C-alpha positions as CSV (number, residue, x, y, z in Angstrom):
1,M,12.8,-54.7,-45.8
2,G,9.2,-55.3,-47.1
3,S,6.9,-58.3,-46.9
4,Y,6.8,-60.9,-49.3
5,Q,3.6,-59.6,-50.6
6,D,5.2,-56.0,-51.3
7,I,8.1,-57.5,-52.9
8,E,6.1,-59.5,-55.2
9,G,3.8,-56.2,-56.1
10,Q,7.2,-54.2,-56.6
11,L,8.4,-57.1,-59.3
12,R,4.7,-57.3,-61.3
13,G,5.2,-53.5,-61.0
14,K,8.6,-53.7,-62.9
15,R,7.5,-56.2,-65.6
16,K,4.4,-54.0,-66.4
17,F,6.7,-51.0,-66.7
18,F,9.2,-53.2,-69.4
19,K,5.9,-54.8,-71.3
20,Q,4.8,-51.5,-72.1
21,Y,8.1,-50.6,-73.8
22,S,8.6,-54.6,-75.2
23,K,5.9,-53.1,-78.3
24,I,7.6,-50.3,-78.8
25,E,10.0,-49.6,-81.8
26,V,13.6,-47.8,-80.7
27,D,12.9,-44.9,-82.7
28,D,9.5,-44.1,-80.7
29,L,10.8,-44.7,-77.5
30,P,10.2,-41.5,-75.0
31,D,13.0,-39.5,-74.7
32,D,13.4,-39.7,-71.0
33,W,12.9,-43.6,-71.5
34,I,16.9,-44.0,-69.8
35,D,14.9,-42.2,-66.4
36,Q,12.3,-44.1,-66.6
37,Y,14.1,-47.2,-66.6
38,Y,16.8,-46.0,-63.9
39,E,13.6,-44.8,-61.7
40,N,11.1,-48.4,-62.3
41,G,13.6,-50.8,-63.4
42,F,15.0,-51.9,-59.9
43,F,14.6,-52.5,-56.5
44,T,14.9,-49.4,-54.8
45,R,15.9,-48.9,-51.2
46,Q,15.6,-45.9,-48.4
47,T,17.9,-46.3,-45.8
48,G,17.9,-42.7,-44.2
49,S,18.5,-40.0,-46.3
50,M,20.2,-42.6,-48.7
51,I,18.2,-44.0,-51.8
52,T,20.0,-47.2,-53.8
53,K,18.8,-49.1,-56.7
54,K,19.8,-52.9,-56.4
55,N,22.2,-53.8,-59.3
56,A,22.0,-50.5,-61.4
57,G,25.6,-50.2,-62.0
58,E,25.9,-53.6,-62.6
59,V,22.9,-53.9,-65.0
60,S,24.1,-50.2,-66.9
61,I,27.6,-51.6,-67.3
62,L,26.9,-54.9,-68.7
63,T,24.0,-53.3,-71.3
64,L,26.5,-50.6,-72.4
65,A,29.4,-53.4,-72.8
66,F,26.6,-55.5,-74.8
67,L,25.5,-52.6,-77.0
68,L,28.9,-51.7,-77.8
69,L,29.6,-55.3,-79.1
70,S,26.0,-55.1,-80.8
71,H,27.4,-52.1,-82.7
72,Y,31.3,-53.0,-83.1
73,P,31.4,-56.5,-83.5
74,N,34.4,-56.6,-85.5
75,E,36.0,-54.1,-83.5
76,I,36.1,-55.1,-80.3
77,L,38.2,-58.2,-79.2
78,N,37.4,-58.5,-75.5
79,I,35.7,-56.1,-72.8
80,T,36.7,-56.7,-69.3
81,I,34.5,-55.5,-65.9
82,A,36.5,-54.8,-63.3
83,T,34.3,-56.1,-60.3
84,S,34.1,-57.9,-57.2
85,D,30.1,-58.4,-57.5
86,F,29.4,-62.0,-57.3
87,G,26.4,-61.4,-59.3
88,I,27.4,-60.0,-62.0
89,I,27.6,-63.3,-63.6
90,A,24.5,-64.4,-63.2
91,L,23.3,-60.8,-64.6
92,K,25.4,-61.4,-67.8
93,N,23.6,-64.5,-68.4
94,K,20.2,-63.0,-67.9
95,V,21.2,-60.2,-70.3
96,L,22.6,-62.6,-72.8
97,R,18.7,-64.3,-73.1
98,E,17.4,-60.9,-73.4
99,A,19.8,-59.5,-75.7
100,N,19.2,-61.5,-78.5
101,S,15.2,-62.4,-77.8
102,P,12.8,-59.6,-79.2
103,P,12.3,-56.9,-79.0
104,L,16.4,-56.2,-78.5
105,Q,17.4,-58.5,-81.4
106,L,20.9,-57.3,-80.8
107,N,22.8,-60.1,-82.6
108,V,25.4,-60.7,-80.0
109,T,27.4,-63.6,-80.2
110,Y,26.1,-66.2,-77.5
111,K,29.8,-66.3,-76.3
112,P,30.5,-62.5,-75.6
113,P,33.8,-61.7,-74.7
114,I,33.2,-60.0,-71.8
115,S,35.8,-61.0,-68.6
116,Y,35.8,-59.7,-65.1
117,L,38.9,-58.7,-63.2
118,S,38.0,-59.5,-59.4
119,T,39.9,-58.4,-56.4
120,D,41.1,-61.9,-56.3
121,V,41.9,-62.2,-59.6
122,S,44.2,-59.0,-59.1
123,I,45.4,-59.9,-55.8
124,F,46.5,-63.6,-57.0
125,N,48.4,-62.1,-60.2
126,A,50.4,-59.5,-57.9
127,V,51.5,-62.4,-55.4
128,K,52.2,-64.4,-58.4
129,T,54.5,-61.9,-60.1
130,G,56.1,-60.6,-57.0
131,L,54.6,-57.2,-56.7
132,I,52.6,-57.8,-53.4
133,Q,54.1,-60.5,-51.1
134,P,51.6,-62.9,-49.4
135,H,51.4,-61.3,-45.8
136,D,49.8,-58.0,-47.6
137,I,46.9,-60.0,-48.6
138,S,45.0,-59.8,-45.4
139,S,45.1,-55.8,-45.2
140,M,43.5,-55.7,-48.6
141,R,41.0,-58.8,-48.3
142,P,39.9,-58.7,-45.1
143,N,36.6,-60.4,-45.5
144,P,35.3,-63.8,-47.0
145,K,34.6,-63.7,-50.5
146,S,32.7,-65.5,-53.1
147,S,35.1,-66.8,-55.2
148,I,35.7,-69.3,-58.2
149,F,38.9,-70.9,-58.5
150,V,40.5,-74.0,-60.5
151,E,42.4,-76.6,-58.4
152,H,45.0,-78.3,-60.4
153,F,45.8,-82.1,-59.4
154,A,49.3,-83.9,-60.0
155,D,47.5,-86.3,-62.6
156,G,46.7,-83.6,-64.7
157,S,43.0,-83.2,-64.1
158,S,41.2,-80.1,-62.1
159,G,38.3,-79.2,-60.1
160,L,36.1,-76.0,-60.2
161,H,35.5,-74.5,-57.6
162,E,32.9,-72.1,-56.2
163,T,32.7,-71.0,-52.9
164,V,32.9,-68.2,-50.2
165,I,36.4,-68.3,-49.1
166,D,38.1,-66.9,-46.1
167,T,41.5,-64.7,-46.0
168,P,43.7,-67.6,-44.9
169,S,42.7,-69.9,-47.3
170,F,42.8,-67.3,-49.7
171,V,46.6,-66.4,-48.6
172,Q,47.2,-70.3,-49.1
173,I,46.3,-70.4,-52.6
174,C,48.1,-67.5,-53.9
175,E,51.4,-69.0,-51.9
176,N,50.9,-71.9,-54.4
177,P,50.0,-70.7,-58.0
178,Q,51.2,-73.4,-59.9
179,K,48.5,-75.2,-57.9
180,Y,45.3,-72.8,-58.3
181,T,43.7,-70.6,-61.2
182,I,41.6,-67.8,-59.9
183,V,38.7,-67.3,-61.9
184,F,36.4,-64.6,-59.9
């Protein structure tokens, strides 16, 4: 991991890279702008022979979702992204802020119909429908994960929880589908 100054320098370079394209009309972008975006737009880490680009996949998927919603606003009712990367929620909110601002101005609704299907939601629904049993969960979800869930109370109220939840606690939630709803 680089020093704070190294990271700040990388961020300044990325802002400069994006700023150069912010004043260019779409028709005037260079043919290789996507390659340049991928090469310069993401934090890059090299570990041995492997090079990774932080959040490149998530940002690319969200960008495609917003472009589809922009071009086909009346034809697409919902786009569901299967992911267990909790950070995608913050990324979606950032993309939403940028999507309707110059130079993009995609005219995407401020409540885009983008939803997420996390592993926790899939497991919870599989237990709820009897597809799997609670004792099967530990092999599918061995590690604690960030989760968003709603706890329903007898008086009709509910509480929203955003927390890291361990597997035994998650099993207990799955065993009580009338008391909980997994959001992510």
